[in-house]
BABA-959084 format. One record per residue (C-alpha): x, y, z. Coordinates in steps of 0.5 Angstrom, whole numbers, plus 2048, in hexadecimal, padded with zeros to 3 digits. Layout:
# residues N
+-----+-----+-----+
|   X |   Y |   Z |
+-----+-----+-----+
|   X |   Y |   Z |
...
+-----+-----+-----+
***
This chain:
# residues 487
+-----+-----+-----+
|   X |   Y |   Z |
+-----+-----+-----+
| 8C1 | 89D | 89E |
| 8C4 | 89C | 8A4 |
| 8CA | 89A | 8A1 |
| 8CA | 8A0 | 89D |
| 8C9 | 8A5 | 8A3 |
| 8CF | 8A1 | 8A7 |
| 8D3 | 8A2 | 8A1 |
| 8D2 | 8A9 | 8A1 |
| 8D3 | 8AA | 8A8 |
| 8DA | 8A7 | 8A7 |
| 8DC | 8AB | 8A1 |
| 8DA | 8B1 | 8A4 |
| 8DE | 8B0 | 8AA |
| 8E4 | 8AF | 8A6 |
| 8E3 | 8B6 | 8A2 |
| 8E2 | 8B9 | 8A9 |
| 8E9 | 8B6 | 8AB |
| 8EC | 8B9 | 8A5 |
| 8E9 | 8C0 | 8A6 |
| 8EC | 8BF | 8AD |
| 8F3 | 8C0 | 8AA |
| 8F2 | 8C7 | 8A9 |
| 8F6 | 8CB | 8AF |
| 8FB | 8C6 | 8B1 |
| 901 | 8C9 | 8B2 |
| 906 | 8C3 | 8B0 |
| 907 | 8BB | 8B2 |
| 90B | 8BC | 8B8 |
| 909 | 8B8 | 8BE |
| 905 | 8BD | 8C2 |
| 901 | 8BF | 8BB |
| 8FF | 8B7 | 8BA |
| 8FE | 8B6 | 8C1 |
| 8FB | 8BC | 8C4 |
| 8FA | 8C1 | 8BE |
| 8FF | 8C5 | 8C1 |
| 8FA | 8C7 | 8C7 |
| 8F5 | 8CB | 8C2 |
| 8EE | 8C8 | 8C3 |
| 8E9 | 8CD | 8C6 |
| 8E3 | 8CC | 8CA |
| 8DF | 8C9 | 8C4 |
| 8E4 | 8C3 | 8C2 |
| 8E6 | 8C2 | 8C9 |
| 8DF | 8C0 | 8CB |
| 8DF | 8BB | 8C5 |
| 8E6 | 8B8 | 8C6 |
| 8E5 | 8B7 | 8CD |
| 8DE | 8B4 | 8CC |
| 8E0 | 8B0 | 8C6 |
| 8E4 | 8AB | 8C9 |
| 8DF | 8AA | 8D0 |
| 8D9 | 8A8 | 8CC |
| 8DB | 8A3 | 8C8 |
| 8D7 | 89D | 8C5 |
| 8D6 | 89A | 8CC |
| 8D2 | 8A0 | 8CD |
| 8CD | 89E | 8C7 |
| 8CD | 896 | 8C8 |
| 8D1 | 895 | 8CF |
| 8CD | 899 | 8D3 |
| 8C6 | 897 | 8D2 |
| 8C8 | 890 | 8D1 |
| 8CB | 890 | 8D8 |
| 8C4 | 894 | 8DB |
| 8C0 | 88E | 8D7 |
| 8C4 | 889 | 8DA |
| 8C6 | 88C | 8E1 |
| 8C1 | 891 | 8E3 |
| 8C1 | 898 | 8E7 |
| 8C8 | 897 | 8EA |
| 8CB | 897 | 8E3 |
| 8C7 | 89D | 8E1 |
| 8C9 | 8A1 | 8E7 |
| 8D0 | 89F | 8E6 |
| 8D1 | 8A2 | 8DF |
| 8CD | 8A9 | 8E0 |
| 8D0 | 8AA | 8E7 |
| 8D8 | 8A9 | 8E6 |
| 8D8 | 8AD | 8E0 |
| 8D4 | 8B3 | 8E3 |
| 8D8 | 8B3 | 8E9 |
| 8DF | 8B2 | 8E5 |
| 8DD | 8B9 | 8E2 |
| 8DD | 8BC | 8E9 |
| 8E4 | 8B9 | 8EA |
| 8E6 | 8BC | 8E3 |
| 8E4 | 8C3 | 8E5 |
| 8E9 | 8C3 | 8EA |
| 8EE | 8BE | 8E7 |
| 8EF | 8C0 | 8E0 |
| 8F1 | 8C7 | 8E0 |
| 8F7 | 8C4 | 8E4 |
| 8F8 | 8BF | 8E0 |
| 8F9 | 8C4 | 8DA |
| 8FD | 8C8 | 8DE |
| 902 | 8C3 | 8DF |
| 902 | 8C1 | 8D8 |
| 904 | 8C7 | 8D6 |
| 90A | 8C8 | 8DA |
| 90C | 8C1 | 8D8 |
| 90B | 8C2 | 8D1 |
| 907 | 8BC | 8D1 |
| 903 | 8B8 | 8CC |
| 901 | 8B2 | 8D0 |
| 900 | 8B0 | 8D8 |
| 907 | 8AD | 8D8 |
| 90A | 8B3 | 8D6 |
| 906 | 8B7 | 8DC |
| 908 | 8B2 | 8E1 |
| 90F | 8B1 | 8DE |
| 910 | 8B8 | 8DF |
| 90D | 8B9 | 8E6 |
| 912 | 8B4 | 8E9 |
| 918 | 8B5 | 8E4 |
| 918 | 8AE | 8E2 |
| 919 | 8AA | 8DC |
| 917 | 8A4 | 8DF |
| 910 | 8A6 | 8E1 |
| 90F | 8A8 | 8DA |
| 910 | 8A1 | 8D8 |
| 90C | 89E | 8DD |
| 906 | 8A3 | 8DC |
| 906 | 8A1 | 8D5 |
| 906 | 89A | 8D6 |
| 900 | 89A | 8DA |
| 8FD | 89F | 8D5 |
| 8FE | 89A | 8CF |
| 8FC | 894 | 8D3 |
| 8F6 | 896 | 8D6 |
| 8F4 | 89A | 8CF |
| 8F4 | 893 | 8CC |
| 8ED | 891 | 8CF |
| 8EA | 898 | 8CE |
| 8EB | 897 | 8C6 |
| 8E9 | 890 | 8C6 |
| 8E3 | 892 | 8C9 |
| 8E1 | 896 | 8C3 |
| 8E2 | 891 | 8BE |
| 8DE | 88C | 8C3 |
| 8D8 | 891 | 8C2 |
| 8D9 | 892 | 8BB |
| 8D8 | 88A | 8BA |
| 8D2 | 88B | 8BE |
| 8CF | 891 | 8BA |
| 8D1 | 88D | 8B3 |
| 8CE | 887 | 8B5 |
| 8C7 | 889 | 8B7 |
| 8C6 | 88F | 8B2 |
| 8C8 | 88B | 8AC |
| 8C8 | 891 | 8A7 |
| 8CD | 88D | 8A2 |
| 8D3 | 88E | 8A5 |
| 8D7 | 888 | 8A9 |
| 8DA | 889 | 8AF |
| 8E1 | 887 | 8AC |
| 8E0 | 88D | 8A7 |
| 8DE | 892 | 8AC |
| 8E4 | 890 | 8B0 |
| 8E9 | 891 | 8AA |
| 8E5 | 897 | 8A8 |
| 8E5 | 89A | 8AF |
| 8EC | 899 | 8B1 |
| 8EE | 89C | 8AA |
| 8EA | 8A2 | 8AB |
| 8ED | 8A3 | 8B2 |
| 8F4 | 8A3 | 8B0 |
| 8F2 | 8A8 | 8AA |
| 8EF | 8AD | 8AF |
| 8F6 | 8AD | 8B3 |
| 8FA | 8AD | 8AC |
| 8F7 | 8B3 | 8AA |
| 8F7 | 8B7 | 8AF |
| 8F9 | 8B4 | 8B6 |
| 8F4 | 8B5 | 8BC |
| 8F0 | 8BB | 8B8 |
| 8ED | 8B6 | 8B3 |
| 8E9 | 8B2 | 8B9 |
| 8E8 | 8B8 | 8BC |
| 8E4 | 8BB | 8B7 |
| 8E1 | 8B5 | 8B5 |
| 8DE | 8B4 | 8BC |
| 8D9 | 8BA | 8BA |
| 8D6 | 8B5 | 8B5 |
| 8D6 | 8AF | 8B9 |
| 8D3 | 8B2 | 8C0 |
| 8CE | 8B5 | 8BC |
| 8CC | 8AE | 8B9 |
| 8CD | 8AB | 8BF |
| 8C8 | 8AF | 8C3 |
| 8C3 | 8AF | 8BE |
| 8C3 | 8A8 | 8BD |
| 8C2 | 8A7 | 8C4 |
| 8BD | 8AC | 8C5 |
| 8B9 | 8A9 | 8BF |
| 8B9 | 8A2 | 8C2 |
| 8B7 | 8A4 | 8C8 |
| 8B1 | 8A8 | 8C6 |
| 8AF | 8A2 | 8C1 |
| 8AF | 89E | 8C7 |
| 8AB | 8A2 | 8CB |
| 8A6 | 8A3 | 8C5 |
| 8A5 | 89C | 8C4 |
| 8A4 | 89A | 8CB |
| 89D | 89A | 8CD |
| 89D | 8A0 | 8D3 |
| 8A3 | 8A3 | 8D0 |
| 8A9 | 8A4 | 8D5 |
| 8A5 | 8A2 | 8DB |
| 8A2 | 89C | 8D8 |
| 8A9 | 89A | 8D7 |
| 8AB | 89A | 8DE |
| 8A4 | 898 | 8E1 |
| 8A5 | 891 | 8DD |
| 8AC | 890 | 8DF |
| 8AA | 892 | 8E6 |
| 8A4 | 88C | 8E6 |
| 8A9 | 887 | 8E2 |
| 8B0 | 888 | 8E4 |
| 8B0 | 88D | 8EA |
| 8B7 | 88B | 8EC |
| 8B9 | 88F | 8E6 |
| 8B7 | 895 | 8E9 |
| 8BB | 895 | 8F0 |
| 8C3 | 894 | 8F1 |
| 8C3 | 88D | 8F4 |
| 8C7 | 88B | 8FB |
| 8C9 | 885 | 8F8 |
| 8CE | 882 | 8F5 |
| 8D3 | 887 | 8F8 |
| 8D6 | 889 | 8F1 |
| 8CF | 88D | 8F0 |
| 8CD | 890 | 8F6 |
| 8CD | 897 | 8F9 |
| 8D4 | 896 | 8FC |
| 8D7 | 894 | 8F5 |
| 8D3 | 899 | 8F1 |
| 8D6 | 89F | 8F5 |
| 8DD | 89D | 8F6 |
| 8DD | 89C | 8EE |
| 8DA | 8A3 | 8ED |
| 8DF | 8A6 | 8F1 |
| 8E5 | 8A2 | 8EE |
| 8E3 | 8A4 | 8E7 |
| 8E1 | 8AB | 8E8 |
| 8E8 | 8AC | 8EB |
| 8EB | 8A8 | 8E5 |
| 8E7 | 8AB | 8E0 |
| 8ED | 8B0 | 8DD |
| 8F2 | 8AB | 8DF |
| 8F1 | 8A7 | 8D8 |
| 8F6 | 8A9 | 8D4 |
| 8F1 | 8AB | 8CE |
| 8ED | 8B0 | 8D3 |
| 8F4 | 8B3 | 8D6 |
| 8F7 | 8B4 | 8CF |
| 8F0 | 8B8 | 8CD |
| 8F1 | 8BD | 8D2 |
| 8F8 | 8BF | 8CF |
| 8F5 | 8C1 | 8C9 |
| 8F1 | 8C7 | 8CC |
| 8F4 | 8CE | 8CB |
| 8F3 | 8D0 | 8D2 |
| 8F0 | 8CD | 8D9 |
| 8EA | 8D1 | 8D9 |
| 8E7 | 8CD | 8D3 |
| 8E8 | 8C7 | 8D7 |
| 8E4 | 8CA | 8DD |
| 8DF | 8CC | 8D9 |
| 8DE | 8C6 | 8D6 |
| 8DD | 8C2 | 8DC |
| 8D7 | 8C6 | 8DE |
| 8D4 | 8C5 | 8D7 |
| 8D6 | 8BE | 8D6 |
| 8D1 | 8BB | 8DA |
| 8CC | 8BD | 8D5 |
| 8CE | 8B8 | 8D0 |
| 8CB | 8B3 | 8D5 |
| 8C4 | 8B5 | 8D2 |
| 8C4 | 8AE | 8CE |
| 8C4 | 8AA | 8D5 |
| 8BD | 8AA | 8D6 |
| 8BC | 8A8 | 8CF |
| 8C1 | 8A2 | 8D0 |
| 8BD | 8A0 | 8D7 |
| 8B6 | 8A0 | 8D3 |
| 8B9 | 89C | 8CE |
| 8BC | 897 | 8D2 |
| 8B6 | 896 | 8D7 |
| 8B1 | 896 | 8D0 |
| 8B6 | 890 | 8CE |
| 8B5 | 88D | 8D5 |
| 8AD | 88E | 8D5 |
| 8AC | 88C | 8CE |
| 8B2 | 887 | 8CB |
| 8B5 | 884 | 8D1 |
| 8B7 | 87E | 8CD |
| 8BD | 881 | 8C9 |
| 8C2 | 87C | 8C8 |
| 8C7 | 881 | 8CA |
| 8C6 | 887 | 8CF |
| 8CA | 88C | 8CA |
| 8C5 | 88B | 8C5 |
| 8C0 | 88F | 8C9 |
| 8C0 | 896 | 8C6 |
| 8C2 | 893 | 8BF |
| 8BC | 88F | 8BF |
| 8B7 | 895 | 8C1 |
| 8BA | 898 | 8BB |
| 8B9 | 893 | 8B6 |
| 8B2 | 891 | 8B8 |
| 8AF | 898 | 8B9 |
| 8B3 | 89D | 8B4 |
| 8B4 | 89E | 8AC |
| 8BA | 89B | 8A8 |
| 8BD | 8A1 | 8A7 |
| 8BD | 8A3 | 8AF |
| 8C1 | 89C | 8B0 |
| 8C6 | 89F | 8AB |
| 8C7 | 8A5 | 8AF |
| 8C8 | 8A1 | 8B6 |
| 8CD | 89C | 8B2 |
| 8D1 | 8A2 | 8B0 |
| 8D0 | 8A6 | 8B6 |
| 8D2 | 89F | 8BA |
| 8D8 | 89E | 8B6 |
| 8DB | 8A5 | 8B6 |
| 8DA | 8A5 | 8BD |
| 8DF | 89F | 8BD |
| 8E4 | 8A1 | 8B8 |
| 8E5 | 8A8 | 8BC |
| 8E7 | 8A4 | 8C2 |
| 8EB | 89F | 8BE |
| 8EF | 8A5 | 8BB |
| 8F0 | 8A9 | 8C1 |
| 8F2 | 8A3 | 8C5 |
| 8F7 | 8A1 | 8C0 |
| 8FA | 8A8 | 8BF |
| 8FB | 8A8 | 8C7 |
| 8FE | 8A1 | 8C7 |
| 903 | 8A3 | 8C1 |
| 904 | 8AA | 8C5 |
| 906 | 8A6 | 8CB |
| 90A | 8A1 | 8C8 |
| 90E | 8A6 | 8C3 |
| 90F | 8AC | 8C8 |
| 90F | 8A8 | 8CF |
| 912 | 8A2 | 8CE |
| 916 | 8A2 | 8C7 |
| 918 | 8AA | 8C9 |
| 91B | 8A8 | 8CF |
| 91F | 8A3 | 8CD |
| 921 | 8A7 | 8C7 |
| 921 | 8AE | 8CA |
| 924 | 8B1 | 8C3 |
| 91F | 8AF | 8BF |
| 91C | 8B4 | 8BA |
| 915 | 8B7 | 8BA |
| 914 | 8B4 | 8B3 |
| 916 | 8AD | 8B5 |
| 912 | 8AD | 8BB |
| 90C | 8AF | 8B7 |
| 90D | 8AA | 8B2 |
| 90E | 8A5 | 8B8 |
| 907 | 8A7 | 8BB |
| 904 | 8A6 | 8B4 |
| 907 | 89F | 8B3 |
| 905 | 89D | 8BA |
| 8FE | 8A0 | 8B9 |
| 8FD | 89B | 8B3 |
| 900 | 895 | 8B7 |
| 8FB | 896 | 8BD |
| 8F5 | 897 | 8B8 |
| 8F7 | 890 | 8B4 |
| 8F8 | 88D | 8BB |
| 8F2 | 88F | 8BD |
| 8EF | 88D | 8B6 |
| 8F2 | 886 | 8B6 |
| 8F0 | 885 | 8BE |
| 8E9 | 887 | 8BC |
| 8E8 | 882 | 8B7 |
| 8EA | 87C | 8BB |
| 8E8 | 87E | 8C2 |
| 8E2 | 883 | 8C1 |
| 8DE | 882 | 8C7 |
| 8E2 | 886 | 8CC |
| 8DC | 88B | 8CE |
| 8DB | 889 | 8D5 |
| 8DF | 88D | 8DB |
| 8E4 | 890 | 8D6 |
| 8E2 | 897 | 8D9 |
| 8E3 | 894 | 8E0 |
| 8EA | 891 | 8DE |
| 8ED | 897 | 8DA |
| 8EB | 89C | 8E0 |
| 8EE | 897 | 8E5 |
| 8F5 | 898 | 8E2 |
| 8F5 | 89F | 8DF |
| 8F2 | 8A2 | 8E5 |
| 8F8 | 8A0 | 8E9 |
| 8FC | 8A6 | 8E6 |
| 8F7 | 8AB | 8EA |
| 8FB | 8AA | 8F1 |
| 901 | 8AD | 8ED |
| 8FD | 8B3 | 8EA |
| 8FA | 8B5 | 8F0 |
| 901 | 8B4 | 8F4 |
| 904 | 8B8 | 8EF |
| 8FF | 8BE | 8F0 |
| 8FF | 8BE | 8F7 |
| 905 | 8BB | 8FA |
| 90C | 8BD | 8FA |
| 90F | 8B7 | 8FD |
| 90C | 8B2 | 8F8 |
| 912 | 8AE | 8F5 |
| 913 | 8AB | 8EE |
| 914 | 8A4 | 8F2 |
| 90E | 8A5 | 8F6 |
| 909 | 8A6 | 8F1 |
| 90C | 8A1 | 8EC |
| 90C | 89C | 8F2 |
| 905 | 89E | 8F3 |
| 903 | 89D | 8EC |
| 906 | 896 | 8EB |
| 903 | 894 | 8F2 |
| 8FC | 897 | 8EF |
| 8FC | 893 | 8E9 |
| 8FF | 88C | 8EC |
| 8FA | 88C | 8F2 |
| 8F4 | 88E | 8ED |
| 8F6 | 887 | 8E9 |
| 8F7 | 883 | 8EF |
| 8F1 | 886 | 8F3 |
| 8ED | 884 | 8EC |
| 8F0 | 87D | 8EB |
| 8F0 | 87B | 8F3 |
| 8EA | 87E | 8F5 |
| 8E3 | 87C | 8F2 |
| 8E0 | 881 | 8F7 |
| 8E3 | 887 | 8F9 |
| 8E5 | 88A | 900 |
| 8DF | 88D | 903 |
| 8DB | 88D | 8FC |
| 8DF | 892 | 8FA |
| 8E2 | 893 | 8F2 |
| 8E8 | 88F | 8F1 |
| 8EB | 896 | 8EE |
| 8EA | 89A | 8F4 |
| 8EE | 895 | 8F8 |
| 8F4 | 895 | 8F3 |
| 8F3 | 89D | 8F3 |
| 8F4 | 89D | 8FB |
| 8FA | 898 | 8FB |
| 8FD | 89D | 8F6 |
| 8FC | 8A3 | 8FA |
| 8FF | 8A0 | 900 |
| 905 | 89D | 8FD |
| 906 | 8A4 | 8F9 |
| 905 | 8A8 | 900 |
| 90A | 8A3 | 904 |
| 90F | 8A2 | 8FF |
| 90F | 8AA | 8FE |
| 910 | 8AB | 905 |
| 916 | 8A6 | 905 |
| 91A | 8A9 | 8FF |
| 91C | 8B0 | 8FD |
| 919 | 8B4 | 8F8 |
| 91D | 8B6 | 8F2 |
| 91F | 8BD | 8F2 |
| 91D | 8BF | 8EB |
| 916 | 8BC | 8EC |
| 915 | 8C0 | 8F2 |
| 917 | 8C6 | 8EE |
| 912 | 8C4 | 8E9 |
| 90D | 8C3 | 8EF |
| 90E | 8CA | 8F1 |
| 90E | 8CD | 8EA |
| 907 | 8CA | 8E9 |
| 904 | 8CD | 8EF |
| 907 | 8D4 | 8EE |
| 904 | 8D3 | 8E7 |
| 8FE | 8D8 | 8E6 |
| 8F8 | 8D6 | 8E3 |
| 8F7 | 8D7 | 8DB |
| 8FE | 8DA | 8DB |
| 902 | 8D4 | 8D8 |
| 903 | 8D4 | 8D1 |
+-----+-----+-----+
***
C-alpha cells in the first residue's frame, strides 16, 4: 500500500507539470526562467517557499534537534522568520531592479547595476559553486528517507527516478512546472509533519507535556542553549541567525523566484503571510523531543521523524510521507538545476558569446540543467552522506552577494571593482577561516566574519575607484522608478 500511495503522488505531480504548460507564452529565457513575470500572489507564495523548505526540513531539522537540542531549533525558526522581515523591505527593490535590467537571474541584476560582464560571470560562478552542495543535500536526504522507510523502492531507483522527474518538470514548462507542483508538495509536507507530531503526542503518556517532562528529567541539557563548545553557544547562534537572515534571498533560487512575480506588491504581501507556513514547526519540535525521550538510541540522528512514523502510523501513511519527502527533494533539485542552467547559459556563455540567439541560450539552459542533475545523481550514488552542515556551507558562499545588492540599492559610489573584490575576498576568507580556525573569532559564525571582510573590502576599493558613468545612471534610474509602475 505504501508503494501504491508513493507512486500515485509522483504520477500526480507529472500530471500537474503537464497542465502547468498552459499559459506559457514561448520558450524564451524569460519564460523558462521566470515565467515572464506572470505569477500572482498564490503561485509566488508556493514557488518562494518551494525551495526554502526542502527535504532537510523533514529530516535534517528534527535530526539536528535530536542530536543537539534547543540551539538548532532556535536557529531554524528564527533565521527564517527574521528573513521574512528583511524580505518585506528588500524583495520589492530586487523585483524593481530586476524589471529595469530585464533580468532572469541574480547575475543579470548585479551585472546590469554595475554595467559589468565580469560581475555577471563572477556571480554566476559563485552561484553554481555553492548551489552544488545544496542539491547534494536533497540526494542525501533521500538516501535517509528510502533507507529507513523501506517501501519497496531502492535508493538507487529513487535517485534515478527523482533526477528524471526533476528534468521532466523543467523540460515541460520551465519554472512553471515546479511552481505548480509546489502546491502539492507543500500540502504533503505540512500534512506529513503535522501527522507525525500528533502521533508522537498521542503515543506519549502525558502528551506534549509528558514529552518535555521526560526530556527535562533525563536530558535537561537538550532544552537549553549551551555555553560550550563555542560553536554552539549563544554568540554563535545569534551571529548565524543574523548572517542567514541577510543571505536568505541571496540564494540564486530564492532570488529567481522573486523575478517571477507580476508586481512588487505581491512580494510584500507574501512576506506578511509566509510566516504562517511555520505552523508545522511546533510539530517538528514535538517529534524531535519525543525521539529524545522514547528512542534515544537511534543509529542515525536523521532517523528521528521517520522512526516515529514507522512505529506509530499505518502503512499507507508511510507512502504519503515518502511521496511528500521525495517530491520536496525533487522540486529543490529541479529549481536548483534550472537556476544553474540559467546562470551558465545567460551569465557565462551569454557573456562570452553576446550574439547567441535566445533559442540557443534556452537549449543550453536545458542541457546544463540535465548535466547538473546527472552530476548530482552520480555524486549521490557514490558519496551519499553530505547532509551535515550543508546549509551553513551554501549560505556562507551565496550570502557574499548581499553587499553587492545593498550597495547597488543605496550607494551611487559603489563600483564594480569594489563589489567584485568584496565577493572574492568574502569567498576566499570563508574558505581560509573555516580551514585554519577550528574555533571562530569571538565565537561568531564563520560566514558572518567573511561577510564583514567582504563589506570592508567592497567599501574601501569603491572609495579608491571611480564608478562607471552608465552604472551611475542606472542607479539614478532605479531610485527614480515609482513602485508598481515598472513593466
